[in-house]
C-alpha positions in Angstrom: 76.3 152.1 120.3 75.3 153.9 117.3 78.3 155.8 117.3 80.5 153.3 117.9 79.6 151.3 114.8 79.6 154.4 112.8 83.1 155.1 114.0 83.7 151.4 113.2 82.6 151.7 109.8 84.5 154.9 109.2 88.0 153.5 110.6 87.6 150.1 108.5 86.5 152.0 105.2 89.7 154.5 105.8 91.6 151.4 106.2 90.4 149.2 103.2 90.6 152.1 100.8 94.0 153.4 101.8 95.7 149.9 102.1 93.8 148.2 99.2 96.5 147.1 97.1 98.4 145.8 100.0 95.5 143.4 100.6 96.3 141.0 97.7 99.9 140.4 98.6 100.2 141.1 102.4 98.7 138.0 104.5 99.4 139.7 107.9 97.8 143.0 107.1 95.1 141.1 105.3 94.3 139.4 108.5 94.3 142.8 110.3 91.8 143.9 108.2 89.5 140.9 108.1 89.8 141.3 112.1 88.5 144.6 112.1 85.7 143.6 109.7 84.7 141.1 112.3 84.8 143.6 114.9 82.6 145.9 113.0 80.2 142.9 112.6 80.3 142.5 116.3 79.4 146.1 116.9 76.8 146.0 114.5 75.2 142.8 116.2 75.5 144.6 119.6 73.6 147.5 118.3 70.7 145.5 118.1 71.0 142.6 120.9 67.4 141.5 121.0 66.0 137.8 121.7 63.2 136.8 119.3 60.0 135.6 120.2 60.7 132.5 117.9 64.0 132.2 119.8 62.1 131.8 123.4 59.8 129.1 121.6 62.9 127.2 120.4 64.8 127.7 124.0 61.6 126.0 125.6 62.0 123.1 122.9 65.5 122.6 123.7 65.3 122.8 127.2 62.8 120.1 127.3 65.0 117.9 125.2 68.0 118.5 127.5 65.6 117.8 130.4 64.4 114.4 129.2 60.8 115.3 128.0 61.6 114.9 124.4 61.4 117.9 121.5 57.9 119.3 122.8 56.8 122.8 124.1 54.7 121.5 126.9 55.6 118.2 128.4 53.3 115.4 127.1 51.9 117.2 124.2 53.7 116.0 120.8 53.5 119.3 118.7 56.3 120.2 116.3 55.9 123.8 116.8 59.5 124.7 115.3 61.1 124.5 111.9 64.6 124.3 112.8 65.4 120.8 114.3 69.2 121.2 113.8 69.2 124.5 116.0 67.2 122.7 118.8 69.8 119.9 118.9 73.0 122.1 119.1 71.5 124.5 121.6 70.2 121.7 123.6 73.5 119.9 123.7 75.8 122.1 125.9 72.6 121.9 129.0 72.4 118.4 128.5 76.2 117.8 128.9 77.1 121.0 131.2 73.7 122.2 132.5 74.6 125.4 130.9 71.9 128.0 130.3 70.0 127.4 126.8 69.7 131.3 126.0 73.2 132.2 126.6 74.5 129.0 124.5 72.1 130.1 121.6 73.2 133.5 121.8 76.4 132.8 121.5 76.2 130.3 118.7 74.0 132.7 116.7 76.7 135.6 117.3 79.3 133.1 116.1 77.4 132.0 113.1 77.1 135.6 112.1 80.7 136.3 112.3 81.2 132.9 110.3 79.3 134.5 107.6 81.6 137.1 107.4 84.3 135.3 107.2 83.1 132.7 104.6 82.0 135.3 102.5 85.6 136.1 101.8 86.7 132.5 101.2 83.8 131.7 98.9 84.7 134.9 96.6 88.2 133.8 96.5 87.4 130.3 95.5 85.0 131.1 92.7 87.8 133.6 91.4 90.7 131.1 91.4 88.3 128.8 89.6 89.2 130.8 86.7 92.7 129.9 87.0 93.9 133.2 87.8 96.0 133.6 91.3 93.8 134.6 94.0 92.6 138.1 94.6 92.1 138.3 98.5 91.4 141.9 98.5 88.1 141.1 96.7 87.0 138.8 99.2 87.7 141.2 101.9 85.4 143.5 100.0 82.5 140.8 100.2 83.4 140.7 103.9 82.9 144.2 104.5 79.4 144.4 102.9 78.3 141.0 104.7 79.4 142.7 108.1 77.1 145.5 107.2 74.4 143.6 106.2 71.2 144.7 108.6 69.1 141.5 108.8 72.4 139.3 109.6 73.3 142.1 112.3 69.8 141.9 113.9 69.5 138.2 114.3 73.3 137.6 115.5 72.6 138.1 118.9 68.8 137.1 118.8 69.6 133.3 119.6 67.6 132.2 116.7 68.8 129.7 113.8 68.8 132.5 111.3 72.6 133.1 111.1 73.5 129.6 110.9 70.8 129.1 108.0 72.8 131.8 106.3 76.0 130.4 107.2 75.1 126.9 105.8 73.7 128.4 102.3 77.0 130.1 102.1 78.5 126.7 102.8 76.7 124.7 100.5 78.2 127.6 97.7 81.7 127.0 99.2 81.4 122.9 99.0 80.1 123.3 95.5 82.9 125.8 94.4 85.6 123.3 95.8 83.7 120.3 93.8 82.7 118.6 97.1 79.2 117.6 95.9 79.0 115.2 99.2 79.6 117.7 101.5 77.3 120.0 99.8 74.5 117.5 100.1 75.4 117.1 103.9 75.3 121.1 104.3 72.3 121.5 102.2 70.6 118.6 104.7 71.9 120.8 107.6 70.2 123.7 105.9 66.9 122.1 105.4 66.8 120.9 109.3 67.4 124.3 110.3 65.0 126.3 108.1 62.2 125.5 105.6 64.1 128.0 103.0 66.6 125.3 102.6 64.4 123.4 100.2 65.0 126.0 97.9 68.4 126.0 98.4 68.4 122.2 98.1 66.6 122.3 94.8 69.1 124.7 93.1 72.0 123.2 94.0 71.0 119.8 92.8 69.7 121.3 89.4 72.9 123.3 89.0 74.9 119.8 89.5 72.7 118.1 87.1 73.2 121.0 84.6 77.1 120.7 85.2 76.5 117.2 84.4 74.8 117.6 81.1 77.6 120.0 80.1 80.2 117.3 81.1 81.3 119.8 84.0 81.0 117.0 86.5 80.4 113.3 86.1 77.0 112.2 86.9 78.5 111.1 90.3 78.5 114.7 91.4 74.6 115.0 91.5 74.4 111.3 92.8 76.9 112.0 95.7 74.8 115.4 96.5 71.5 113.6 96.8 73.4 110.8 98.9 74.7 113.1 101.3 71.4 115.1 101.9 69.3 111.8 101.8 71.2 110.0 104.5 70.2 112.8 107.0 67.0 114.1 105.5 65.3 110.7 105.3 65.7 109.4 108.9 64.8 112.8 110.0 61.4 112.8 108.0 60.8 109.1 109.3 61.3 110.2 113.0 59.2 113.3 112.2 56.3 110.9 111.0 56.8 108.5 113.8 57.2 111.0 116.5 54.7 113.8 115.6 52.4 111.8 112.9 52.8 114.7 110.6 54.7 115.8 107.7 54.4 119.3 108.0 55.4 121.4 111.5 52.5 123.3 113.2 54.3 126.5 112.4 54.3 126.1 108.6 50.2 124.5 108.7 49.3 127.6 110.5 50.9 130.1 107.9 50.3 128.1 104.9 46.4 127.1 105.5 44.5 129.8 104.0 43.9 131.0 100.4 47.4 131.4 98.7 46.2 134.8 97.8 46.3 135.6 101.5 50.1 135.0 101.5 50.9 137.0 98.5 48.8 139.7 99.8 51.3 140.2 102.8 54.4 138.7 100.9 54.6 141.3 98.5 54.5 144.3 101.0 57.2 142.4 102.9 59.6 141.9 99.7 58.8 145.7 98.9 59.8 147.0 102.1 62.9 144.9 102.2 64.0 146.2 98.5 63.3 149.7 99.6 66.0 149.3 102.5 68.2 147.2 100.7 68.6 149.4 97.5 72.7 149.2 97.9 72.7 145.6 97.9 70.3 145.4 94.9 71.6 147.7 92.8 75.2 145.9 93.1 73.6 142.8 92.3 72.0 144.2 89.1 75.2 145.7 88.3 76.7 142.6 88.4 74.0 140.7 86.3 74.3 143.2 83.4 78.1 143.1 83.5 77.8 139.2 83.0 75.4 139.5 80.5 77.6 142.2 78.7 80.8 140.5 78.7 79.6 136.7 77.6 82.3 134.1 77.3 82.4 130.6 77.1 80.3 129.0 79.7 82.6 128.5 82.7 82.2 126.7 86.1 82.9 130.1 88.3 80.4 131.9 86.0 77.8 129.0 86.5 78.5 129.2 90.5 77.9 133.1 90.5 74.6 132.5 88.6 73.6 130.0 91.1 74.4 132.4 93.9 71.8 135.1 92.3 69.4 132.2 91.6 69.6 131.2 95.2 69.0 134.9 96.5 65.8 134.9 94.0 64.7 131.5 95.1 64.6 132.7 99.0 62.9 135.8 98.1 60.2 134.1 96.3 59.8 131.5 98.9 59.1 134.3 101.4 56.5 136.0 99.4 54.9 133.1 98.9 54.7 132.1 102.8 53.5 135.6 103.3 56.6 136.9 105.0 57.3 137.1 108.5 56.0 139.3 111.4 59.3 140.2 113.1 61.4 143.2 112.2 64.5 143.3 109.6 63.0 140.9 107.2 64.1 137.5 108.6 63.2 135.2 106.0 65.1 137.6 103.7 68.6 137.5 105.4 70.6 135.7 103.2 69.7 137.9 100.2 72.3 140.8 101.0 75.3 138.3 101.6 74.7 136.3 98.6 74.3 139.0 96.5 77.7 140.9 98.0 79.0 137.5 97.4 78.0 137.0 93.9 78.6 140.9 92.7 82.1 140.6 94.3 82.9 137.2 92.7 81.6 138.7 89.3 84.2 141.7 89.5 86.7 138.9 90.1 86.0 136.6 87.4 85.7 139.3 84.7 88.8 141.0 85.4 90.5 137.6 85.4 88.9 136.6 82.3 89.8 140.1 80.4 93.5 140.1 81.5 93.9 136.3 80.4 95.3 133.5 82.2 97.4 133.1 84.4 98.2 136.6 84.8 97.8 137.2 88.6 97.3 141.1 88.4 94.6 142.0 85.6 95.3 145.3 84.2 91.8 145.7 82.6 89.4 148.3 83.9 91.8 150.3 86.3 89.2 153.0 87.0 87.0 150.1 88.3 89.5 148.9 90.2 90.1 152.0 92.4 86.5 152.1 92.6 86.1 148.9 94.1 87.1 149.8 97.7 85.3 152.7 97.9 82.0 151.2 96.5 82.2 148.3 98.7 82.5 150.6 101.9 80.2 153.0 100.6 77.3 150.6 100.2 78.6 149.1 103.6 78.0 152.6 105.0 74.8 153.1 103.6 73.7 149.6 105.1 74.7 150.6 108.2 72.8 153.8 108.4 69.9 151.8 107.1 70.1 149.9 110.1 70.1 152.9 112.5 67.2 154.8 110.6 64.8 152.4 109.1 61.8 152.2 110.9 61.8 148.3 110.4 65.2 148.1 112.2 66.8 149.6 115.1 63.6 151.4 116.5 61.1 148.4 116.1 63.9 146.0 117.3 64.2 147.9 120.5 60.4 148.0 121.1 60.7 144.3 120.4 63.8 143.7 122.7 61.5 145.7 125.6 58.2 143.8 124.9 60.2 140.7 125.0 61.7 141.4 128.2 58.4 142.7 130.0 56.7 139.3 128.7 59.3 137.3 130.3 58.9 139.2 133.5 55.1 138.7 133.4 55.4 134.8 132.5 58.0 134.6 135.6 55.3 136.1 137.7 52.6 133.9 136.6 54.7 130.7 136.8 55.7 131.5 140.3 52.3 132.3 141.9 49.9 130.0 139.8 50.0 126.4 140.8 52.2 124.1 138.8 50.6 122.8 135.8 48.1 125.7 135.3 47.1 126.5 131.6 47.8 129.7 130.3 46.8 130.9 126.7 49.0 133.5 125.2 49.7 135.4 121.7 53.6 135.2 122.5 54.1 131.9 124.3 57.8 131.9 123.8 58.4 134.9 126.0 56.1 133.8 128.6 57.6 130.3 129.0 61.0 132.0 129.3 60.6 132.2 133.1 57.3 130.5 133.2 58.4 127.1 135.0 55.8 124.3 134.9 53.0 126.7 133.3 51.6 124.8 130.2 51.1 127.7 127.5 48.5 127.6 124.6 49.5 129.6 121.9 46.3 131.3 120.2 48.0 131.5 117.0 48.5 127.8 116.5 52.6 128.0 116.2 52.8 125.3 119.2 49.2 123.9 118.9 48.3 121.3 116.1 44.5 121.8 116.3 44.8 125.5 115.6 47.3 125.0 113.2 45.5 122.4 111.2 41.9 123.0 111.8 41.7 126.5 113.1 40.8 129.5 110.7 43.4 130.7 108.8 43.5 134.5 107.8 46.4 136.6 107.1 49.0 134.0 107.8 47.9 132.9 111.2 45.7 130.6 112.4 42.9 131.0 115.6 40.3 128.9 117.1 39.0 130.6 120.1 36.2 128.4 120.6 38.7 125.4 120.9 41.1 127.5 123.5 38.1 128.8 125.5 36.0 125.6 125.7 38.5 123.0 124.8 41.9 123.8 126.6 40.3 125.7 129.3 43.0 128.2 130.3 43.2 129.0 134.0 44.5 132.7 132.9 44.6 134.4 129.4 47.4 136.8 128.7 45.6 138.6 125.7 48.7 141.0 124.7 51.9 140.2 123.1 53.3 143.6 123.5 54.3 143.4 127.3 53.0 146.1 129.8 50.3 148.7 129.1 50.6 152.6 130.1 47.2 152.4 131.5 44.5 150.5 133.3 42.8 148.6 130.7 39.6 147.1 131.7 37.7 146.0 128.5 37.8 142.2 127.8 38.3 140.8 124.4 35.1 139.3 123.0 36.4 136.0 122.5 36.8 135.4 126.1 33.7 137.2 127.4 31.6 135.4 129.6 33.9 132.7 130.4 36.4 134.9 131.9 37.0 138.3 133.4 39.1 141.0 133.9 41.8 141.4 136.4 44.7 144.6 136.1 47.7 144.6 138.2 50.1 147.2 138.3 53.8 146.9 138.0 54.8 148.1 141.4 57.3 151.1 141.3 56.2 152.1 137.7 53.4 153.4 135.8 52.8 150.1 134.0 50.1 147.9 133.9 49.1 144.2 133.2 45.9 142.8 132.3 45.1 139.3 132.4 41.7 137.1 132.2 41.3 134.5 134.8 38.6 131.8 134.2 35.4 133.4 135.7 35.0 130.4 138.3 38.2 130.5 139.1 38.9 134.4 139.3 38.8 134.9 142.8 41.4 132.5 144.0 43.8 133.1 140.7 43.8 136.7 141.8 44.6 136.1 145.3 47.5 133.9 144.3 48.8 136.5 141.9 48.3 139.5 144.5 51.1 137.5 147.1 53.7 138.7 144.4 55.6 141.6 145.6 56.2 143.2 142.1 52.6 143.4 141.1 49.8 144.8 142.7 46.1 144.0 142.0 44.0 147.4 141.5 40.3 146.3 140.6 38.5 148.0 137.4 36.2 150.8 138.4 32.5 149.5 138.9 
C-alpha cells in the first residue's frame, strides 16, 4: 500500500504540473484531476485503516442509542463519556432505521468526510479568490485539494470511524459559509462543529469576532453577527439544556478527566505534543509562514478576502493553542491538530490567488504578475504534498504507530469478545481501554479506570498527566469481577506479577492464545477467581496456564 500511495502521488504530481495551464479553463480536465486527487486521498487513508479506541467508545454509545438504551456506555449509567454528540447521532441513525452495523457506518462516514474536506478546500479557495472581483482561478483550488489530500492527520483518522474528519469538514464549511456571506448557515455549521468536538468552541468564538469586526468596519450589517449567533444558539441552547437535564453536568467526563489537574500539567504535555506536530509538518508550517509574510509585505486596503484568509490562519492558531491547553492527546498522528494542515493549505493557496488578483488589477481574469511564481505554484504544492506523504510513511508517530495501534485494538476486541461470551451477563470488567473491549463485549459492564466513561473518577479522582484515576473506588466501589490491566492487547510472554493497585483483592490468571505465542493476563476477584477461571477456560481460543509457584 505504501508503494501505491507513492505512485499515486507521482502520477498526480506529474499531471498537475504538466497540465497546470489547462486547469483554469478546461472543466472536464479539472474534474479528472480532482478525481485523481480524491483517489490519492482514498489510498492515503487506506494506508492506515485503523479504528481508534475513542471510536470504539463512540460505537458503544451509538449502539445503545439505536437499541433504545439511551446515550449511555453501560445501560443504566448516565455518564456523558463522549464529546461528539452529533457524530453519535449520525452513526446511530442507520442502525436504528435499518439495523446497519455501527462500525461499518462510522468508517464509511469518516472516509466520506475526509474526501469531502479535499473537495471543499478547492471550493473554499476559489470562493475567497472570486471575492476580489477577479474571475475564478480553479487551478489554485486544485493545488489546495492536493495539499489537503496529503495531510497525514486527515488520512490517519479518515478510516478510523471517529468524528475527526467530520469536524475538519465542518470547520472548512464554516469558512465557506462566511465567504459566501451566509452568516446564519455559518452559525448552524459552527453549532454542529461544537457538537462534534470541543475545539469547535474556538471556531465559534473566532467566527463571531470576525463578523463583529466586519460589522464595525461596515463590511457587514449587524444582522450578520446576530444571524450567526441565532443559527448557533438555536441548536446549542437545547443541546446544553438536555445535557444538564440528562447527565446533571455541563462538562463531559472525558474533558473533566483531562482538565481536572493543575494547568501546568496540561502545558507540560501540550507543548511536546505541539512541537512533535510542528517537526513532522514543517512543509505546511513553512507554506503558512510564507503566505503570512506575503500578506504583510503587500499591504492594501482591507478587503473581505484578506480578512477571511486571516480568519483561517487565526483558526489554525486557535486550534493549536487549544490542543496545548488541554494537554494534547495520547493517540498517534496528532488528532487534535488534524484541522491545521488543511486550514494552512487553504489559507496559503487563497493568499496566492488574492495577491495575484490584486497585483493584476480588476477585472483581469489572468494575472500577469509574478510569472515565475505562477510556474512554481504546482511544483511547490505537489512537492509539499509529496513531503507530507513521506512523513506519513516514515514518521514514528504515523504509520508504524498506527499499525501497532490497529493490532492492539484488534487484540483487545478479541479479548473483550472472549470475556463477553464466557462471563455471566452483567459482569463488571475494569479496563484502561474500555472501547475496544466493549466492541464485542456483549452485556459486560465496563469501568474505565481512567475516568473517561465514569463520572466519579473523572470528577473526583486523582488527576495527573491529563488522566484521572481512583483505584480505591474501582476495587472497593465498583468491585469488578475481572480487571484487564493492559491497554496494549496480547503480551509476548506469561506475566504473573499483579499491579499493586489490585493486590490483595485480586489474583492473576494467565491464558495463552491457542495456536499463537501470545498471552493474556487478567485479574479475577479473589473470592470469585476459581469460578471465573473455570468459565473463561471453556473458550476454545484461550487456554488457562497457571503461574509457576
